[in-house]
N, C-alpha and C positions, 0 to 999 in steps of 0.2 A: 399285247400291249395284257400288261396284269396292275391294278390297280391297288397300293397300297392300303390297311384297313387301317394304320394310324398317316398323317405327315411324316415325309420325311426331314429327320434333322438338319439342318445345315452345317458343318464343322466351323464354329468362328474361327479358328487359325487356320484354315486353307491348305492343311498338310495335306488334303486328298483331293482338292479339288478335281482334276480331271477324271476318277473316277465317281465324283460326285455327279459330276455333269453328265457321263455316261447313263448312271441310274435315270436322271432325269428326262434323259429321249428316252429311257425304256420303258416310261409309262405314260408315255404319250406324248399329247402337244401341251398337255399343260397338269401338273399335278400340285395338291398339298405338299405343302414345307412349312415345316417352325424354324421360324428366322428369332433366334434369339428368344422364345417364348411368343412370338406371335406366329397366326398362323395365314397363310399369303400362297394364293394359287403360283407355282413358278411356269411362266411360259419360256418355251425353248424352242419351239418350231418357228424358224425365221419368218415364214409364211401367215401364221395368225400372232405373232407378234409385233410383225408389221401392220395388222390390219389392226391391233389394239391401240397402239401407240398412235393409228390418224384417226381413231376414230370418237365422236363428239360425246359416246357413252363409257369414254374411260376417264378418269379426271387425275390430277396428279393435287386434291386440293381436300386434305384430310381432313379440313375446318367443317366442311361444305357434305364430302359425300362420304364419311368415311364414320359409322354410329361409335367406332370404337377410341373412336381420336382421345377425346377428355380422362379417361381409363387408362391407356395406353402412354397417354406422351410423361404422365408423372414418376413409372417406371422403368420404361425400356430405354435399355443402354444407346438406342438411337434416336431417342428421340430428337435429336437436332438435324436427323433428315425427313421430318414428316413437320416440325412446328416453324420452320424458319419462314421468313414472308418475304419471298422473290419469287422470282418467276420461275423457278425450278419446284417450286410450288401452287402457282398458279392454276386456274381453269380457266378460257375462254377469252374475255375481254379485260380480265385484269390480267393474264401472261401475254398479252398482244400489247398491254398500258407497257406492261416492265419491259419487255423483250426489245421494246422499240426506241429506249433510253439506253440502253444497254451497246445497241447493234454498231453505233456509230464506231465504237472501239476499236471492231473488229471486220472494218472496211475495208477492200480488196489494196484501194491506197494504203491505209493504216498499215497492215499488213505487210507489204510489200517494201512500206521504206525501214522496215525493221531488219530484211534480210542484212545489211552493213551491222547493224549493232550485235546480231547474232551471232556474225561470222569473229567480231572483234570478241567478244565473249571467249565464242571457245576457241580462237587461238588463243587468245590469252591463258585458257586454263590446260592447252595442252603443253604452251610452253613451260610453266609451272611443273607439269610434269616430264617435260624430257629434259627440264632440271636436275631429276635424280638421278642418281647409279644407273646404269644398266643392269635389269634385271630385277627393278624392284617391285616389292607386291603391291598394288595399289588396288584401293577401294571403288572402280570407277562408279560406284553408285551414290560415294560419298563425293568424292572429286570429280565426278565431269557431270552426272544424272542430274544428281541436287541443284548445283548451283549456278545451271541454262535455264533453269527456268523461274529460279527465282531470282537472278538477277532482270530476265526481260519480264516476269509479269510485275513486277516491283518496279521498273522503269514504268513498264504501263498506268501502273496503279499509283505513282507516285509515292511509294513506300520508303519512307527515311533509311538511309543502309543499316542505319543501328537498330531499326526494329525490325528488320529479315527476319533474324533468326527466330525471335519471338514468334513472329506467326507459321514458321517452320516447326516449333515444337509440335504448336497445338492443332495444327491441321495436322499431324501424324497422327494423331488421338482422336479424330474425328474419323477417320478410316477403320481407327483399330478396333477390331470387334471382338476384340478380350479383356476389355475394358468391363466394368459392374458400371450400375444405373449410378453409382453414389462418384467414381472415378470420371466418369463421360462429364455428370453434370458439372465436379468441379472444371474439369477442362474445357466443356462449353464456356464457362464462368472467366475464363482466363483468357477462352478466347475472343471474347464479347470485349473482355481489357483493353485488347490488341487494336480490336478493331475501331475502338471510341478513341484509345489514345492515334490513331490516324486520321479520323475524325477532327479531331481537334485541330489535331495540325496543320492539316490543311483550310481547315475555318482562319485558323489565324496567319498563314501563309499560302494561300492559294496560287499552283501551277497549273502549269503545260499537263495535266491527264486526266486520267479517266477518273479517279477518287472527286477530284475538286471539281471535274465539270456536274456530278452528278449531286455532290452538295448546292452545284448553284442552280440546278434545275426544278430544283423544290421551290426557288421561287421566281423562275420567269416561265416553266412550263403552261402555255397553255391549255392545256388537257388535266393539268395538277403533278404537279411533282411528287417527288417520292417522299412516303409517311417516314418518319425518323427512325421506325423499325426494318421497312423498305430498304433503307438507304445501309442501314448495318450491313444489314444478312444477303445485300446485293453485289455488297464488297466482299462479303462473304463467301459468296457462290464465285464472287472474277479470281480471287485470291486463290480458293482452295480448289477449283476446278483447272486453275491454268497452271497450278502448279504439281500437287499429286499427281496427275493422270503422265502430263508428261513426264515427268520423271521416271515411271513404271516403264513405258511405252520406250525409253533410252537404253533405259535396262534390259529389258524383253529381248530387243532388239541386238544389241551386242550380243547376249548371252545367245541367240538364235546362230547369229553367224558365225561366232567363236565354236559352239557344235556344227555346223554346215559348211566344211570349209567348200562344199564344192559350189553350194549358193554364193559362198563369198570371193569364189573363183568366175562366177559370172560378172559379179559387179566389177571386180579388178580390171575384169579383161572388156568390159563395155558391154557386154552380150542381157546385161541388165539397168536399169536404171535405180539412183538408192531410192528415190522414192516406193519402186515395187518391193524394195526391202522394209522401207516401210508401212505399204499396207498388208503386206502379207503378215508383217508383225501385231498388226491391230489384228488381223482374222483371227490368228495364232490364240496368239496370247493378248486379248483387249488388257487395256489399262483397268479395266472394271467388269466383277464377273458377274454379279448380282448388282442391281439399281434397287435398292425401297423408295419409295413404293406405289402404285397407284390404286385407283378404288374406280370399282362398277357403278355407271352413275343409274344404271336400271341392271336387270338381268342380259345374260351375255351367254346364249348358247354356244359350247364347243363341238368340234366337228366329230368328235365319238356320242356326243347323245346329254354329255354335260354338260351343266349350265353353272355359271361364274354366277354367282347371284346378287343381288342391288347389293352394295354395300360391300362387301368381300374385299379385300387386298388383293393385290397384284404386286409379282416381281418379277420385274424384265431379267432374263436369265443370258445374257448378253452373251459370254463365253458358250455357254452352251450350244447357243442357237447358232453363234458365229464358225462352230464345228459340226454342224446339222449334216449328215451324208444327202438331203434334198438337197441344200444349197451349194456340198463340194463334193458331193460323190463316195467312193472309197477312198479319197486322198483328204478327207477331211483332217484326219492327224497330222500328214507329213507338210514341213515348211518345205513350199516352194515356191521361188520371187518369182518363178515364173509364167504363176498360175494363169491362163488366161480369163479366168470370172475371179476377178476379186472382189466381188461384194460380201461384205460383211455391218454388224450394227457395232461397232466401236463405238461410235461419236451417237449414237440413238439414231432414230427416227423420224418425220413428219415434224412437226411444231415446235418439239424442243431438241431437236437435233441441235448440238452443241456449236453457239456461235465459234467457239475459237480455235474448232478443228483445222480449217487454215495454218493458223499462227504454230499448232502441235507440232505440224506436218512438217513445218516448215524448222520450226527447233531440233526435232528427230534428223531430219536426213542431213541436216548441215552438219550437226554432230557424228554422226556413222560418217556419211566423208570426210572429215577432216582428219577424224582420232583413227580410221584405219587410211588414210595418208600418211600421217606424220607418223603411225606406229606401224607399219606392216606385217611382222613377226607376234604382233601382238596374241596373248593365250594366256586362257582362263588356268589358274595359280592352282585350282583344287576340281576333280572331277565332277561333272555338274549335278551329280545325284546328290551333293555335299550342300550343296544349294540352299540355303531355308528360306521359303515366302514369309513373305509378313504375314503378322496375325490380323488376318482379314478376312471375312468371307466376300468382302464391295472391293479392295485394292490387289492389287495382283504385279505383286514383284519381288523381289527378295532382299530379305534385311541386308546381305552387302551380297556384293559384286568383284570378289578381288580378280586381279588378274597380271600378268606379267607384260612388263610393257616391252623389256627386251631395247634394242638400240632405235635408237629414233630416226628415220630416214632421214 
């Protein structure tokens, strides 16, 4: 292991992500990196990362535990990621309070009840695609990966149909790490405008949806409902996390299966389950590469003798950790849906583990199963090397996913 003299600068375009992940691992369990001008410790060792994600000595509350918060939030393009007031940035008791209010939306009963709706949405999308001329080139990111999670999270949150396109545009901007600080600030303003329109519409006409329930909790929760900022930012978290990440997993899963016909054959012959394909995609190509930020509440010793000092920032490098040889040996870079050990950190770990994980898994598995049943001769329309990554060091997907549908079954 060789420690770099300067922080490793992460590429905001995501163009060399896999090489970058290997470089991070080469420098040990943690290494200083430059994230758009902010220095943080990138943690790519899965054992250390899980330890830090469950430690009370590591916080997500920048206001309380990051001395650089005030100077950074004014100029950093990713300011929204550290400034929001919801369970994503909460610590300790505040996190438990905020998570408790959101958890009912993702109960096993409620998620299971969504299966029929997910089936209907995917079937409707595929019916539209089947009506196209055979051999037509279609962007499946645009025509399938986007509309499914937008429909599902839109129904769950009660987002009116005429507001959903506006959310898509501004949520995409939250994950775009090629924006300047000024562009990011403008996108945040547009995002908060869209959220306020949603809140206003649900105050005027409440429904049987999570947005209406969260608004009502401000007045009825015995332990204190959400503040106005917490309400707005909790809706932001649920809409963005429930949309962008699922888009990427559908995109990446289709890409992997079309470029690994041996693995697709296992699914078609029943020797593997569609859930296996989802888990292996989450491991190999997680929706989130790096997740900003966490902060050391006290000095945190590292296995090699170095120390993450109190107040220093920490970057959870999930994609690099998922491919760590310590977790998956020499086959860590191989797409293998029959992998006996399916462990990954795509949904995080510990108290901040993604509440929407069961729903996302259901959406992706359903989309894959119905897509390949309807279009068994589906193929990429361009070489996989020509697929362009999103302009992001956070979000892991492609700008487009062009395929030839061929004749539906």
